[in-house]
C-alpha positions in Angstrom: -11.1 34.0 0.8 -10.8 30.5 2.1 -8.3 30.4 5.0 -6.7 27.0 5.3 -6.9 25.6 8.8 -7.7 21.9 9.1 -5.3 19.5 7.4 -5.9 15.8 7.3 -2.7 13.7 7.5 -3.0 10.2 6.1 -0.2 7.7 7.1 0.3 4.0 7.9 2.1 4.7 11.2 2.3 7.6 13.6 2.2 6.7 17.2 3.5 4.8 19.3 6.0 3.8 16.5 9.1 6.0 16.5 10.8 4.9 13.3 12.7 7.5 11.2 9.6 7.9 9.0 7.3 8.5 11.9 9.7 11.0 13.5 9.9 12.8 10.2 6.1 13.0 10.0 5.7 14.1 13.5 8.1 17.0 12.7 6.0 18.0 9.7 2.8 17.9 11.8 4.5 20.0 14.5 5.5 22.6 11.9 2.0 22.8 10.6 0.7 23.3 14.1 3.4 26.0 14.7 2.3 27.8 11.5 -1.2 28.1 12.7 -2.9 25.1 11.1 -4.9 22.4 12.7 -3.5 19.0 11.6 -5.5 15.8 12.2 -3.9 12.4 11.7 -5.6 9.2 10.5 -3.8 5.8 10.7 -4.7 2.1 10.9 -5.6 0.7 14.3 -2.8 -1.9 14.4 -3.8 -3.6 17.6 -7.3 -4.2 19.1 -6.1 -2.9 22.5 -5.3 0.5 21.0 -7.9 3.2 21.5 -9.6 4.5 18.4 -8.7 8.1 19.2 -5.8 9.7 21.1 -4.2 13.1 21.5 -0.5 13.1 20.6 1.4 16.3 21.2 -1.9 18.4 20.8 -2.8 16.6 17.6 -5.8 14.3 17.4 -5.0 10.9 16.0 -7.8 8.7 14.7 -7.3 5.0 14.1 -9.3 3.0 11.5 -10.2 -0.6 12.1 -9.2 -3.5 9.8 -5.5 -2.6 9.4 -4.0 -3.9 6.2 -2.2 -7.0 7.4 -3.2 -8.9 4.3 -4.7 -8.2 0.9 -8.2 -9.0 2.1 -7.9 -6.7 5.1 -6.2 -4.1 3.0 -9.4 -3.8 0.8 -11.5 -3.4 4.0 -9.1 -0.8 5.3 -9.2 1.2 2.1 -13.0 1.1 2.1 -13.2 2.2 5.8 -10.6 4.9 5.3 -12.4 6.3 2.3 -15.8 6.3 4.1 -14.3 8.0 7.2 -12.6 10.7 5.1 -15.8 11.2 3.1 -17.7 12.0 6.4 -15.0 14.4 7.5 -14.6 16.2 4.1 -16.9 19.1 4.9 -14.6 20.1 7.8 -11.3 19.7 5.9 -9.4 22.3 3.9 -6.8 19.9 2.5 -5.5 16.3 2.7 -1.9 15.3 2.9 -0.9 11.6 2.2 2.6 10.9 3.6 3.3 8.3 0.9 2.4 7.5 -2.7 0.9 4.2 -1.7 -2.4 2.3 -1.9 -4.0 4.6 0.7 -3.4 7.6 -1.4 -4.6 5.8 -4.5 -7.9 4.8 -2.7 -8.6 8.4 -1.7 -7.8 9.8 -5.1 -9.9 7.3 -7.0 -12.9 6.8 -4.7 -13.5 10.4 -3.4 -15.5 12.6 -5.8 -13.1 15.1 -7.3 -15.7 17.9 -7.4 -16.4 17.7 -3.7 -13.1 16.9 -2.1 -10.4 19.2 -0.8 -7.0 19.3 -2.6 -4.9 16.2 -2.0 -1.1 16.4 -1.7 1.1 13.3 -1.8 4.7 12.9 -0.7 6.8 10.9 -3.0 10.1 9.5 -1.6 11.3 6.4 -3.6 13.9 5.6 -0.8 11.1 5.1 1.8 8.7 3.4 -0.7 11.4 0.8 -1.6 12.3 -0.1 2.0 9.8 -3.0 2.1 10.3 -4.1 -1.5 12.3 -7.1 -2.6 15.0 -6.8 -5.3 15.2 -3.7 -7.5 12.3 -1.4 -6.7 10.2 0.4 -9.2 6.9 2.3 -8.7 3.9 0.1 -8.6 1.0 1.0 -11.0 -1.1 2.3 -8.1 1.8 4.4 -6.9 2.2 5.9 -10.4 -1.5 6.5 -10.8 -1.7 8.2 -7.4 1.1 10.5 -8.4 -0.6 11.5 -11.6 -3.9 12.1 -10.0 -2.7 14.1 -6.9 -3.2 17.9 -6.9 0.3 18.4 -5.5 3.4 16.1 -5.3 6.0 16.8 -2.6 9.5 15.7 -3.6 12.0 15.8 -0.7 15.0 15.3 -3.0 16.1 16.0 -6.6 16.1 12.3 -7.3 12.5 12.1 -6.3 11.7 15.1 -8.4 13.4 13.6 -11.5 11.6 10.3 -11.1 8.2 12.1 -10.9 9.0 13.9 -14.1 9.9 10.5 -15.7 6.5 9.2 -14.6 4.8 11.9 -16.5 3.9 14.2 -13.6 3.8 17.9 -14.6 6.6 20.0 -13.2 4.0 22.6 -12.1 2.4 20.0 -9.8 5.7 19.2 -8.0 6.9 20.9 -4.9 10.6 20.5 -3.9 10.6 20.4 -0.1 13.6 18.9 1.8 12.8 17.2 5.0 13.3 19.7 7.8 15.4 19.0 11.0 13.3 17.3 13.7 14.4 19.5 16.5 17.2 21.7 17.7 18.3 21.0 21.3 20.5 22.6 23.9 23.9 20.8 23.7 25.7 23.0 26.2 28.0 21.3 28.8 25.3 21.8 31.5 22.5 20.5 29.4 24.4 17.4 28.2 25.4 16.6 31.8 21.8 16.9 32.9 20.7 14.6 30.1 23.3 12.0 31.0 22.2 12.0 34.6 18.5 11.7 33.6 19.1 8.8 31.2 21.2 6.9 33.8 18.3 7.2 36.3 15.8 5.9 33.7 18.0 3.0 32.6 21.3 2.0 34.3 22.6 0.6 31.0 22.7 4.2 29.8 25.1 5.3 32.5 28.1 7.2 31.1 31.0 9.1 32.6 32.0 12.6 31.6 35.0 11.2 29.6 32.9 8.6 27.7 31.9 8.9 24.1 28.4 7.8 23.1 27.7 6.4 19.6 24.0 6.1 18.8 22.0 4.4 16.1 18.5 5.9 16.2 16.7 3.4 13.9 15.1 0.0 14.0 16.2 -3.4 15.3 16.0 -5.0 11.9 18.3 -6.4 9.3 17.2 -3.8 6.8 18.6 -1.1 9.2 22.0 -2.8 9.2 22.0 -3.7 12.9 23.9 -6.9 12.3 26.5 -5.1 10.2 26.8 -2.4 12.9 27.4 -4.9 15.7 29.9 -6.8 13.6 31.8 -3.6 12.7 31.8 -1.8 16.0 31.3 -4.6 18.6 35.0 -5.4 18.9 35.9 -1.7 19.0 33.4 -1.0 21.8 34.6 -4.1 23.7 38.3 -3.0 23.6 37.6 0.7 24.6 35.9 1.1 27.9 35.2 4.8 27.2 33.2 4.1 24.0 29.5 3.3 24.3 27.2 2.0 21.6 23.4 2.5 22.0 21.1 0.9 19.4 17.6 2.4 19.6 14.3 1.0 18.4 12.4 -2.2 18.9 10.7 -5.0 17.0 10.2 -8.7 16.6 14.0 -9.2 15.9 15.1 -7.9 19.3 15.4 -11.5 20.8 17.5 -12.6 17.9 19.8 -9.6 18.0 20.2 -9.9 21.8 21.0 -13.6 21.5 23.7 -12.7 18.9 25.1 -10.1 21.2 25.2 -12.6 24.1 26.8 -15.2 21.9 29.6 -12.7 21.0 29.9 -11.6 24.6 28.8 -8.1 23.7 25.5 -7.9 25.5 27.1 -6.0 28.5 28.8 -3.3 26.4 26.1 -2.7 23.7 22.9 -1.2 25.0 19.5 -1.7 23.3 17.2 0.6 25.4 14.2 0.4 23.2 11.9 3.2 21.9 12.2 6.8 23.1 9.0 8.8 22.8 11.1 12.0 23.1 14.5 12.0 21.4 15.8 15.2 23.0 18.0 13.6 25.7 19.5 11.2 23.2 20.4 14.1 20.9 21.9 15.9 23.8 24.1 13.0 24.9 25.2 11.6 21.5 28.8 12.2 20.4 28.3 10.4 17.1 25.3 9.1 15.1 25.7 6.1 12.9 23.3 5.1 10.0 24.7 1.7 9.0 22.3 0.9 6.1 22.1 2.8 2.8 19.1 5.1 2.5 18.0 4.6 6.1 17.6 7.5 8.5 17.8 10.2 5.8 14.4 11.6 6.5 14.8 12.5 10.2 18.0 11.3 11.8 20.4 12.8 9.3 19.0 16.3 9.0 18.3 16.5 12.8 21.9 15.4 13.7 23.4 17.8 11.2 21.2 20.7 12.5 22.5 20.0 16.0 26.1 19.7 14.9 26.2 16.1 16.0 28.8 14.2 13.9 27.2 11.6 11.7 28.4 8.9 9.5 26.1 7.0 7.0 26.3 4.3 4.4 27.1 5.8 1.1 24.3 6.3 -1.5 23.2 8.7 -4.2 20.5 10.1 -1.9 23.1 10.7 0.8 25.5 12.5 -1.6 22.7 14.8 -2.6 21.8 15.7 1.0 25.4 16.2 2.2 27.0 17.6 -1.0 30.7 18.0 -0.9 30.9 16.7 2.7 29.5 13.3 1.8 32.9 11.8 1.2 34.0 12.8 4.8 30.7 11.7 6.5 30.1 8.3 4.8 31.6 4.9 4.3 31.1 2.3 1.6 27.9 0.4 2.3 28.3 -3.2 3.5 32.1 -2.9 3.3 33.7 -5.1 5.9 36.0 -2.9 8.1 35.0 0.4 6.5 32.8 1.5 9.4 35.3 0.2 12.0 38.1 2.2 10.3 36.0 5.4 10.0 35.0 5.4 13.7 38.6 4.6 14.7 39.8 7.7 12.8 37.0 9.7 14.4 38.3 8.7 17.8 41.8 9.8 16.9 40.7 13.1 15.2 37.2 14.2 15.9 37.9 17.8 14.9 38.0 17.0 11.2 34.5 15.3 11.4 33.2 18.3 13.4 34.3 20.7 10.7 32.6 18.6 8.0 29.4 18.4 10.0 29.4 22.2 10.5 29.9 22.7 6.7 27.1 20.3 6.0 24.8 22.2 8.4 25.4 25.4 6.5 24.5 23.7 3.3 21.4 22.1 4.9 20.1 25.4 6.1 20.7 27.1 2.7 19.0 24.2 0.9 15.9 24.3 3.1 15.5 28.1 2.8 15.2 27.9 -1.0 11.8 26.3 -0.9 8.4 27.6 0.1 6.8 25.7 3.1 4.3 23.1 2.0 1.6 24.7 4.0 1.7 27.8 1.8 1.2 25.7 -1.3 -1.7 23.9 0.4 -3.2 27.3 1.2 -2.9 28.4 -2.4 -4.5 25.2 -3.7 -7.4 25.5 -1.3 -7.9 29.2 -2.2 -8.1 28.5 -6.0 
């Protein structure tokens, strides 16, 4: 019998990027490693100064040259990726593509079906649409990749339904909710230690025992709703000395956002500490997590905060309602609604117990939902054994 061991993970980003999608993927890789498998990650080499191979949390990460910055370089990247995977195929038991994108399409169409291991593709329309303009719909290559894959992984019921509408057989679809990223110690002692450590690393993160910390663990981009977040909560943070706002992430829009904070006089009360390779101390210190843009942060931040009983509020969306169930009305606000987020946080400051009860109820539902589905690794094992 073929015992599945070596799983190739194909993704556009993995390290050092710490976006919601990469944190979610790192969680999946860690779970595979915990279950006795040997994951290997392959990504583009986005910068010439980056080494072509690194070890990240005991997982080898290989980087392919000619990253897809443009259509011309994308064609070169797909060719190099396919050639690299073809050489590695004799040592692989399965291939997992983290998105139904052109990378997955290239592997599914250019690798000989008879000689390749089973290929699984994760289909999440909310992540796929984040870089699209206007109303997103699956591109032809995305649709073709879904129909050719041996297994499709649908993290939500909406993704499952859309795959069925694309003509994918139900027997090829695995419903697998995104698991929590980590569960941390949030005892009084652990939280105090985390606060002291973060204050030593960055003085902007100094907080007193009576302070409340609101975190936004996302990206410094318009798409993540950072401008909306600052507009909504900036005046509230400025008027309450005990309320702290930390906006995590980095990117080319950092100077613009900082200039806007400085213009509004908020640069001293809103912290932008950058990227954290380890999110554990942030999760320990946080009193509230805010996800200001619809469909952002649902893969890692939301389930991780809920699993740790960290109160969370997110912009309303169909995907959010599916994940939170009956608690969605208590843990959400109308997306892009002026004053709605400000009002919600003000109510939380006045009565945090109600939000804590809703968070606990959502945690029970999250655990129950996750336990209903077989781990993806078992499906991969069954495919490889057939």
